[in-house]
C-alpha positions in Angstrom: 68.1 199.8 129.3 69.4 196.4 130.5 71.0 194.0 128.1 69.0 191.0 127.2 70.8 187.7 127.7 71.7 186.2 124.3 69.8 183.0 123.5 72.6 180.5 123.7 71.7 176.8 123.8 73.7 175.2 126.5 73.8 172.1 124.3 76.2 172.4 121.3 74.9 169.3 119.6 73.4 165.9 120.4 73.9 162.5 118.9 71.2 160.2 120.1 71.2 160.3 123.9 74.6 161.9 124.0 74.7 165.7 124.3 77.8 167.9 124.2 77.4 170.9 126.4 79.2 174.2 126.5 80.0 173.7 130.2 81.6 170.4 129.5 83.7 171.9 126.7 84.9 174.6 129.1 86.1 171.8 131.5 88.0 170.3 128.5 89.6 173.7 127.7 90.8 174.0 131.2 92.2 170.5 131.3 93.8 170.9 127.8 95.5 174.1 129.0 96.7 172.4 132.2 98.2 169.6 130.1 100.0 172.0 127.7 101.3 174.2 130.5 102.5 171.4 132.7 104.4 169.7 129.8 105.9 173.0 128.8 107.2 173.6 132.3 108.5 170.0 132.6 110.4 170.5 129.3 112.5 173.3 130.8 116.1 172.4 131.7 116.5 171.1 135.2 112.7 171.3 135.8 112.8 168.3 138.0 109.7 166.9 136.3 109.2 164.1 133.8 106.3 163.6 131.4 105.1 160.6 133.3 105.0 162.6 136.5 103.0 165.3 134.8 100.5 162.7 133.5 100.0 161.3 137.0 99.8 164.7 138.6 97.0 165.7 136.1 95.2 162.5 136.9 95.3 163.2 140.6 94.2 166.8 139.9 91.3 165.9 137.8 90.1 163.4 140.4 90.4 166.0 143.0 88.4 168.6 141.0 85.6 166.2 140.2 85.3 164.3 143.5 86.1 167.3 145.7 83.9 169.6 143.7 80.9 167.4 143.9 81.3 166.4 147.6 82.0 170.0 148.5 78.9 171.3 146.7 76.7 168.7 148.5 78.2 169.3 151.9 78.6 173.1 151.7 75.4 174.0 149.8 73.0 171.0 149.9 73.7 169.3 153.2 70.1 169.1 154.3 69.2 167.5 151.0 72.0 165.0 151.4 70.7 164.1 154.9 67.3 163.4 153.4 68.7 161.5 150.5 72.4 160.4 150.7 72.2 159.1 147.2 71.9 162.7 146.0 75.7 162.8 146.3 75.9 160.6 143.3 73.3 162.5 141.2 75.8 164.3 139.1 73.3 164.5 136.3 71.5 167.1 138.5 74.6 169.4 138.4 76.3 171.1 141.3 80.0 171.7 141.7 81.9 173.7 144.3 85.2 175.4 143.7 86.1 175.3 147.4 85.4 171.6 147.5 87.4 171.1 144.3 90.3 173.1 145.8 90.3 170.8 148.8 90.2 167.8 146.5 93.2 169.1 144.5 95.1 169.8 147.7 94.5 166.2 148.8 95.7 165.0 145.4 98.8 167.1 145.7 99.7 165.6 149.0 99.1 162.1 147.8 101.1 162.7 144.6 104.0 164.3 146.6 104.1 161.4 149.0 104.1 158.8 146.2 106.8 160.5 144.1 108.8 161.8 147.1 108.4 165.5 146.2 107.8 168.5 148.3 104.0 169.3 148.6 104.9 173.0 148.5 106.9 172.6 145.3 104.1 170.6 143.7 101.6 173.2 144.8 103.7 176.0 143.2 103.9 173.9 140.0 100.1 173.4 139.9 98.5 176.7 140.7 99.4 178.6 137.5 97.3 176.1 135.6 94.1 176.8 137.6 93.0 180.3 136.7 92.6 179.5 133.0 90.3 176.7 133.9 88.4 179.0 136.3 88.0 181.6 133.5 86.6 178.9 131.1 84.3 177.6 133.8 82.8 181.0 134.6 82.2 181.6 130.9 80.4 178.3 130.9 78.3 179.5 133.9 77.4 182.6 131.9 76.5 180.6 128.8 74.2 178.4 131.0 72.6 181.5 132.4 73.3 180.4 136.0 75.0 181.8 139.1 73.9 185.3 138.0 74.4 188.4 140.1 72.3 190.7 142.3 69.8 193.2 140.9 71.4 196.4 139.6 70.9 199.3 137.3 74.4 199.5 136.0 74.6 200.1 132.2 75.9 196.5 131.5 73.3 194.8 133.6 71.8 191.6 132.0 68.3 190.1 132.2 68.9 186.4 132.6 66.0 184.0 131.5 66.2 182.1 134.8 66.6 185.2 136.9 63.2 186.7 136.3 62.6 190.1 134.7 65.2 191.8 136.9 68.4 193.3 135.5 71.4 191.7 137.2 75.1 191.9 137.5 76.8 189.5 135.1 78.9 188.3 138.1 80.0 185.2 136.2 82.0 187.5 133.9 83.4 189.4 136.9 84.7 186.2 138.3 86.1 185.1 134.9 88.0 188.4 134.8 89.3 188.5 138.4 89.7 184.8 139.3 90.8 183.9 135.8 92.7 186.5 133.8 93.9 188.8 136.6 94.9 186.0 138.9 96.8 184.2 136.1 98.7 187.4 135.3 99.6 187.9 139.0 100.9 184.4 139.3 103.0 184.6 136.1 104.5 187.9 137.1 105.2 186.7 140.7 107.0 183.5 139.7 109.3 185.2 137.1 111.8 185.5 139.9 112.8 182.6 142.2 110.4 182.4 145.1 110.4 180.4 148.3 108.6 177.0 148.0 105.0 177.5 148.8 104.8 181.2 148.2 103.3 180.9 144.7 100.6 178.5 146.0 100.1 181.0 148.9 99.6 183.9 146.4 97.0 181.8 144.6 95.0 181.1 147.7 95.2 184.7 148.8 94.3 186.1 145.4 91.4 183.7 144.7 90.0 184.1 148.2 90.2 187.9 148.0 88.6 188.1 144.5 85.9 185.7 145.3 85.1 187.5 148.6 84.7 190.8 146.6 82.6 189.3 143.8 80.2 187.7 146.3 78.9 191.2 147.0 77.7 191.3 143.4 76.6 187.6 143.1 73.1 186.5 144.1 73.2 184.4 147.3 71.9 180.9 147.1 68.1 181.1 147.7 68.0 178.3 150.2 71.0 179.7 152.2 70.8 183.5 151.8 73.1 185.7 153.8 74.3 185.0 157.3 73.5 187.8 159.7 72.1 189.5 156.6 75.6 190.5 155.4 77.9 187.6 154.5 77.4 184.8 152.1 78.4 181.1 152.2 81.0 181.8 149.4 82.6 184.5 151.5 82.7 182.3 154.6 84.4 179.6 152.5 86.8 182.1 151.0 88.1 183.6 154.3 90.2 180.5 155.2 91.8 180.8 151.8 92.7 184.4 152.4 94.1 183.7 155.8 95.8 180.5 154.8 97.3 182.0 151.6 98.7 185.0 153.4 100.1 182.8 156.2 101.7 180.5 153.8 103.4 183.3 151.9 104.7 184.9 155.2 105.9 181.5 156.5 107.7 180.5 153.3 109.5 183.8 153.1 110.4 183.7 156.8 111.6 180.1 156.6 113.9 181.0 153.6 115.3 184.1 155.4 116.0 182.0 158.5 117.8 179.4 156.4 120.0 182.0 154.8 120.9 183.6 158.1 
């Protein structure tokens, strides 16, 4: 009764040695949305942002995503492979990106940008985070199209048999993540920031929301075969998400408390 994975070629078209892949297009969609959103926000009266600052911020952000995502994947998920062959870090042709590593890279980029342009890192973080969920949504759809990062075995009516997952029906966990980490988180952030909020609280909500949603979806996602579950119950993704939950909640509470103290 399971759904058969649709036969989607991960390569859209090729011209000589150059291939355009769906996953790469999803990255472009995420970046295009970020560019549109950031410029729209900068155009608002008294935004405190210029078009040149937006361009530089997006540059730092993209570097953070790419470098942090790759380094994080190698260190968090393939560290033993890296110790055997350090050059594996540069083998981006073999794939492998980590959201948690990319998030750390973006955070580093935010601090460097804020220092260079003399802006508050908290305010820059609040400006950045609404752009992220749409990119996550597109990226998870790219994972689904590639037939990768599928879920655990299940008998739910919408289970999918993935070509690379054997004959077992599995949760389409990529789509769960696209919905929660992408659409739902985006709506939460847009709703929350409609009213003036303390600096850092929007970024805190993003960390809390993503960490919580990722922790939940990990129960449906197949653990990495070479890592498995720690103590038979918690995955690497959940371990990496816990600091986001704690840090996001702490940042929200601290930012609201700081504002209340300043008003007293």
